[in-house]
Backbone atoms as SQL, in Angstrom:
CREATE TABLE atoms (id INTEGER PRIMARY KEY, chain TEXT, resi INTEGER, resn TEXT, atom TEXT, x REAL, y REAL, z REAL);
INSERT INTO atoms VALUES
  (1, 'A', 1, 'MET', 'N', 27.142, -18.504, 48.903),
  (2, 'A', 1, 'MET', 'CA', 26.181, -17.854, 48.021),
  (3, 'A', 1, 'MET', 'C', 24.812, -17.881, 48.685),
  (4, 'A', 2, 'SER', 'N', 24.042, -16.868, 48.385),
  (5, 'A', 2, 'SER', 'CA', 22.779, -16.722, 49.092),
  (6, 'A', 2, 'SER', 'C', 21.555, -17.146, 48.285),
  (7, 'A', 3, 'GLY', 'N', 21.730, -17.828, 47.199),
  (8, 'A', 3, 'GLY', 'CA', 20.585, -18.279, 46.421),
  (9, 'A', 3, 'GLY', 'C', 20.798, -18.038, 44.948),
  (10, 'A', 4, 'PRO', 'N', 19.789, -18.401, 44.171),
  (11, 'A', 4, 'PRO', 'CA', 19.927, -18.241, 42.722),
  (12, 'A', 4, 'PRO', 'C', 20.050, -16.774, 42.316),
  (13, 'A', 5, 'VAL', 'N', 20.758, -16.567, 41.229),
  (14, 'A', 5, 'VAL', 'CA', 20.939, -15.218, 40.702),
  (15, 'A', 5, 'VAL', 'C', 19.839, -14.953, 39.682),
  (16, 'A', 6, 'ASP', 'N', 19.189, -13.822, 39.824),
  (17, 'A', 6, 'ASP', 'CA', 18.110, -13.417, 38.930),
  (18, 'A', 6, 'ASP', 'C', 18.615, -13.319, 37.492),
  (19, 'A', 7, 'GLU', 'N', 17.796, -13.737, 36.556),
  (20, 'A', 7, 'GLU', 'CA', 18.156, -13.695, 35.133),
  (21, 'A', 7, 'GLU', 'C', 18.463, -12.269, 34.676),
  (22, 'A', 8, 'LYS', 'N', 17.754, -11.295, 35.220),
  (23, 'A', 8, 'LYS', 'CA', 17.990, -9.889, 34.875),
  (24, 'A', 8, 'LYS', 'C', 19.424, -9.492, 35.247),
  (25, 'A', 9, 'VAL', 'N', 19.896, -9.957, 36.397),
  (26, 'A', 9, 'VAL', 'CA', 21.251, -9.656, 36.852),
  (27, 'A', 9, 'VAL', 'C', 22.263, -10.349, 35.947),
  (28, 'A', 10, 'THR', 'N', 22.014, -11.604, 35.656),
  (29, 'A', 10, 'THR', 'CA', 22.916, -12.376, 34.801),
  (30, 'A', 10, 'THR', 'C', 23.059, -11.721, 33.429),
  (31, 'A', 11, 'GLN', 'N', 21.947, -11.337, 32.837),
  (32, 'A', 11, 'GLN', 'CA', 21.987, -10.722, 31.510),
  (33, 'A', 11, 'GLN', 'C', 22.695, -9.370, 31.538),
  (34, 'A', 12, 'ALA', 'N', 22.475, -8.595, 32.592),
  (35, 'A', 12, 'ALA', 'CA', 23.135, -7.291, 32.705),
  (36, 'A', 12, 'ALA', 'C', 24.644, -7.460, 32.836),
  (37, 'A', 13, 'VAL', 'N', 25.080, -8.451, 33.598),
  (38, 'A', 13, 'VAL', 'CA', 26.514, -8.712, 33.741),
  (39, 'A', 13, 'VAL', 'C', 27.095, -9.128, 32.395),
  (40, 'A', 14, 'LEU', 'N', 26.419, -10.015, 31.698),
  (41, 'A', 14, 'LEU', 'CA', 26.900, -10.452, 30.381),
  (42, 'A', 14, 'LEU', 'C', 27.026, -9.280, 29.409),
  (43, 'A', 15, 'MET', 'N', 26.062, -8.381, 29.438),
  (44, 'A', 15, 'MET', 'CA', 26.072, -7.250, 28.511),
  (45, 'A', 15, 'MET', 'C', 27.141, -6.221, 28.872),
  (46, 'A', 16, 'THR', 'N', 27.483, -6.123, 30.151),
  (47, 'A', 16, 'THR', 'CA', 28.425, -5.116, 30.615),
  (48, 'A', 16, 'THR', 'C', 29.875, -5.583, 30.538),
  (49, 'A', 17, 'ALA', 'N', 30.100, -6.869, 30.750),
  (50, 'A', 17, 'ALA', 'CA', 31.467, -7.411, 30.752),
  (51, 'A', 17, 'ALA', 'C', 32.079, -7.350, 29.356),
  (52, 'A', 18, 'LYS', 'N', 33.357, -7.090, 29.332),
  (53, 'A', 18, 'LYS', 'CA', 34.111, -7.062, 28.072),
  (54, 'A', 18, 'LYS', 'C', 35.235, -8.081, 28.164),
  (55, 'A', 19, 'ASP', 'N', 35.329, -8.960, 27.186),
  (56, 'A', 19, 'ASP', 'CA', 36.389, -9.967, 27.130),
  (57, 'A', 19, 'ASP', 'C', 36.468, -10.801, 28.405),
  (58, 'A', 20, 'GLY', 'N', 35.304, -11.117, 28.979),
  (59, 'A', 20, 'GLY', 'CA', 35.273, -11.969, 30.166),
  (60, 'A', 20, 'GLY', 'C', 35.730, -11.278, 31.436),
  (61, 'A', 21, 'ARG', 'N', 35.713, -9.933, 31.416),
  (62, 'A', 21, 'ARG', 'CA', 36.162, -9.164, 32.570),
  (63, 'A', 21, 'ARG', 'C', 35.191, -8.020, 32.858),
  (64, 'A', 22, 'LEU', 'N', 35.102, -7.662, 34.127),
  (65, 'A', 22, 'LEU', 'CA', 34.238, -6.570, 34.550),
  (66, 'A', 22, 'LEU', 'C', 34.993, -5.791, 35.626),
  (67, 'A', 23, 'SER', 'N', 35.085, -4.479, 35.469),
  (68, 'A', 23, 'SER', 'CA', 35.790, -3.696, 36.487),
  (69, 'A', 23, 'SER', 'C', 34.954, -3.628, 37.760),
  (70, 'A', 24, 'CYS', 'N', 35.628, -3.434, 38.852),
  (71, 'A', 24, 'CYS', 'CA', 34.953, -3.299, 40.140),
  (72, 'A', 24, 'CYS', 'C', 33.991, -2.110, 40.108),
  (73, 'A', 25, 'THR', 'N', 34.431, -1.020, 39.511),
  (74, 'A', 25, 'THR', 'CA', 33.589, 0.174, 39.408),
  (75, 'A', 25, 'THR', 'C', 32.315, -0.129, 38.634),
  (76, 'A', 26, 'ALA', 'N', 32.445, -0.837, 37.519),
  (77, 'A', 26, 'ALA', 'CA', 31.271, -1.189, 36.708),
  (78, 'A', 26, 'ALA', 'C', 30.362, -2.150, 37.471),
  (79, 'A', 27, 'ALA', 'N', 30.943, -3.074, 38.212),
  (80, 'A', 27, 'ALA', 'CA', 30.150, -4.033, 38.987),
  (81, 'A', 27, 'ALA', 'C', 29.350, -3.317, 40.065),
  (82, 'A', 28, 'ARG', 'N', 29.977, -2.372, 40.753),
  (83, 'A', 28, 'ARG', 'CA', 29.282, -1.622, 41.798),
  (84, 'A', 28, 'ARG', 'C', 28.187, -0.735, 41.211),
  (85, 'A', 29, 'LYS', 'N', 28.433, -0.133, 40.056),
  (86, 'A', 29, 'LYS', 'CA', 27.413, 0.684, 39.400),
  (87, 'A', 29, 'LYS', 'C', 26.240, -0.180, 38.955),
  (88, 'A', 30, 'LEU', 'N', 26.557, -1.346, 38.405),
  (89, 'A', 30, 'LEU', 'CA', 25.518, -2.276, 37.975),
  (90, 'A', 30, 'LEU', 'C', 24.646, -2.686, 39.159),
  (91, 'A', 31, 'ALA', 'N', 25.278, -2.966, 40.291),
  (92, 'A', 31, 'ALA', 'CA', 24.530, -3.329, 41.500),
  (93, 'A', 31, 'ALA', 'C', 23.586, -2.198, 41.907),
  (94, 'A', 32, 'ALA', 'N', 24.084, -0.972, 41.887),
  (95, 'A', 32, 'ALA', 'CA', 23.240, 0.178, 42.249),
  (96, 'A', 32, 'ALA', 'C', 22.096, 0.353, 41.253),
  (97, 'A', 33, 'ASP', 'N', 22.409, 0.247, 39.959),
  (98, 'A', 33, 'ASP', 'CA', 21.391, 0.404, 38.918),
  (99, 'A', 33, 'ASP', 'C', 20.290, -0.649, 39.033),
  (100, 'A', 34, 'LEU', 'N', 20.678, -1.876, 39.374),
  (101, 'A', 34, 'LEU', 'CA', 19.722, -2.987, 39.460),
  (102, 'A', 34, 'LEU', 'C', 19.122, -3.135, 40.852),
  (103, 'A', 35, 'GLN', 'N', 19.600, -2.313, 41.788),
  (104, 'A', 35, 'GLN', 'CA', 19.139, -2.352, 43.175),
  (105, 'A', 35, 'GLN', 'C', 19.322, -3.734, 43.798),
  (106, 'A', 36, 'VAL', 'N', 20.536, -4.274, 43.596),
  (107, 'A', 36, 'VAL', 'CA', 20.927, -5.537, 44.228),
  (108, 'A', 36, 'VAL', 'C', 22.248, -5.302, 44.943),
  (109, 'A', 37, 'SER', 'N', 22.624, -6.225, 45.785),
  (110, 'A', 37, 'SER', 'CA', 23.898, -6.088, 46.494),
  (111, 'A', 37, 'SER', 'C', 25.057, -6.351, 45.539),
  (112, 'A', 38, 'PRO', 'N', 26.208, -5.748, 45.806),
  (113, 'A', 38, 'PRO', 'CA', 27.390, -6.052, 44.999),
  (114, 'A', 38, 'PRO', 'C', 27.715, -7.551, 45.024),
  (115, 'A', 39, 'GLY', 'N', 27.360, -8.203, 46.118),
  (116, 'A', 39, 'GLY', 'CA', 27.576, -9.649, 46.209),
  (117, 'A', 39, 'GLY', 'C', 26.809, -10.424, 45.150),
  (118, 'A', 40, 'LYS', 'N', 25.606, -9.965, 44.815),
  (119, 'A', 40, 'LYS', 'CA', 24.817, -10.636, 43.765),
  (120, 'A', 40, 'LYS', 'C', 25.504, -10.506, 42.413),
  (121, 'A', 41, 'ILE', 'N', 26.117, -9.347, 42.171),
  (122, 'A', 41, 'ILE', 'CA', 26.866, -9.168, 40.926),
  (123, 'A', 41, 'ILE', 'C', 28.063, -10.117, 40.938),
  (124, 'A', 42, 'GLY', 'N', 28.723, -10.222, 42.070),
  (125, 'A', 42, 'GLY', 'CA', 29.847, -11.149, 42.209),
  (126, 'A', 42, 'GLY', 'C', 29.430, -12.592, 41.976),
  (127, 'A', 43, 'GLU', 'N', 28.280, -12.985, 42.503),
  (128, 'A', 43, 'GLU', 'CA', 27.779, -14.338, 42.289),
  (129, 'A', 43, 'GLU', 'C', 27.528, -14.594, 40.806),
  (130, 'A', 44, 'ALA', 'N', 26.930, -13.613, 40.125),
  (131, 'A', 44, 'ALA', 'CA', 26.675, -13.751, 38.688),
  (132, 'A', 44, 'ALA', 'C', 28.001, -13.885, 37.941),
  (133, 'A', 45, 'CYS', 'N', 28.988, -13.084, 38.324),
  (134, 'A', 45, 'CYS', 'CA', 30.312, -13.172, 37.688),
  (135, 'A', 45, 'CYS', 'C', 30.919, -14.559, 37.898),
  (136, 'A', 46, 'ASP', 'N', 30.805, -15.083, 39.106),
  (137, 'A', 46, 'ASP', 'CA', 31.325, -16.430, 39.382),
  (138, 'A', 46, 'ASP', 'C', 30.652, -17.464, 38.484),
  (139, 'A', 47, 'LEU', 'N', 29.332, -17.412, 38.402),
  (140, 'A', 47, 'LEU', 'CA', 28.584, -18.375, 37.583),
  (141, 'A', 47, 'LEU', 'C', 28.951, -18.283, 36.108),
  (142, 'A', 48, 'LEU', 'N', 29.217, -17.062, 35.655),
  (143, 'A', 48, 'LEU', 'CA', 29.513, -16.827, 34.242),
  (144, 'A', 48, 'LEU', 'C', 31.004, -16.888, 33.923),
  (145, 'A', 49, 'LYS', 'N', 31.824, -17.143, 34.948),
  (146, 'A', 49, 'LYS', 'CA', 33.294, -17.202, 34.780),
  (147, 'A', 49, 'LYS', 'C', 33.849, -15.862, 34.303),
  (148, 'A', 50, 'ILE', 'N', 33.277, -14.777, 34.805),
  (149, 'A', 50, 'ILE', 'CA', 33.733, -13.430, 34.480),
  (150, 'A', 50, 'ILE', 'C', 34.602, -12.942, 35.624),
  (151, 'A', 51, 'LYS', 'N', 35.762, -12.437, 35.291),
  (152, 'A', 51, 'LYS', 'CA', 36.721, -11.946, 36.285),
  (153, 'A', 51, 'LYS', 'C', 36.462, -10.483, 36.607),
  (154, 'A', 52, 'ILE', 'N', 36.548, -10.144, 37.887),
  (155, 'A', 52, 'ILE', 'CA', 36.462, -8.752, 38.303),
  (156, 'A', 52, 'ILE', 'C', 37.876, -8.207, 38.366),
  (157, 'A', 53, 'HIS', 'N', 38.089, -7.027, 37.773),
  (158, 'A', 53, 'HIS', 'CA', 39.428, -6.429, 37.769),
  (159, 'A', 53, 'HIS', 'C', 39.366, -4.994, 38.275),
  (160, 'A', 54, 'SER', 'N', 40.530, -4.419, 38.519),
  (161, 'A', 54, 'SER', 'CA', 40.653, -3.046, 39.015),
  (162, 'A', 54, 'SER', 'C', 39.845, -2.851, 40.293),
  (163, 'A', 55, 'CYS', 'N', 40.009, -3.790, 41.203),
  (164, 'A', 55, 'CYS', 'CA', 39.245, -3.765, 42.449),
  (165, 'A', 55, 'CYS', 'C', 39.593, -2.524, 43.264),
  (166, 'A', 56, 'GLU', 'N', 38.583, -1.834, 43.722),
  (167, 'A', 56, 'GLU', 'CA', 38.760, -0.642, 44.521),
  (168, 'A', 56, 'GLU', 'C', 39.281, -0.966, 45.923),
  (169, 'A', 57, 'LEU', 'N', 39.166, -2.206, 46.334),
  (170, 'A', 57, 'LEU', 'CA', 39.629, -2.621, 47.658),
  (171, 'A', 57, 'LEU', 'C', 40.995, -3.307, 47.576),
  (172, 'A', 58, 'GLY', 'N', 41.483, -3.526, 46.367),
  (173, 'A', 58, 'GLY', 'CA', 42.773, -4.179, 46.199),
  (174, 'A', 58, 'GLY', 'C', 42.709, -5.698, 46.315),
  (175, 'A', 59, 'CYS', 'N', 41.516, -6.267, 46.240),
  (176, 'A', 59, 'CYS', 'CA', 41.356, -7.717, 46.391),
  (177, 'A', 59, 'CYS', 'C', 41.628, -8.473, 45.092),
  (178, 'A', 60, 'PHE', 'N', 41.357, -7.845, 43.957),
  (179, 'A', 60, 'PHE', 'CA', 41.511, -8.499, 42.667),
  (180, 'A', 60, 'PHE', 'C', 42.451, -7.677, 41.807),
  (181, 'A', 61, 'LYS', 'N', 43.224, -8.336, 40.971),
  (182, 'A', 61, 'LYS', 'CA', 44.162, -7.623, 40.100),
  (183, 'A', 61, 'LYS', 'C', 43.842, -7.886, 38.655);
């Protein structure tokens, strides 16, 4: 991890996730909207115990 996750990112992930899950597409859009790297969204998901699903790269199921 590259450092603390901004509160704005954390709150956006919480508001976007449904039932503790966030799609890869939604995570990438959130990153673009917030002008942060997709990795920062991933870090926020890790901290919040939110699972990424429907991965466009086939990494997560």
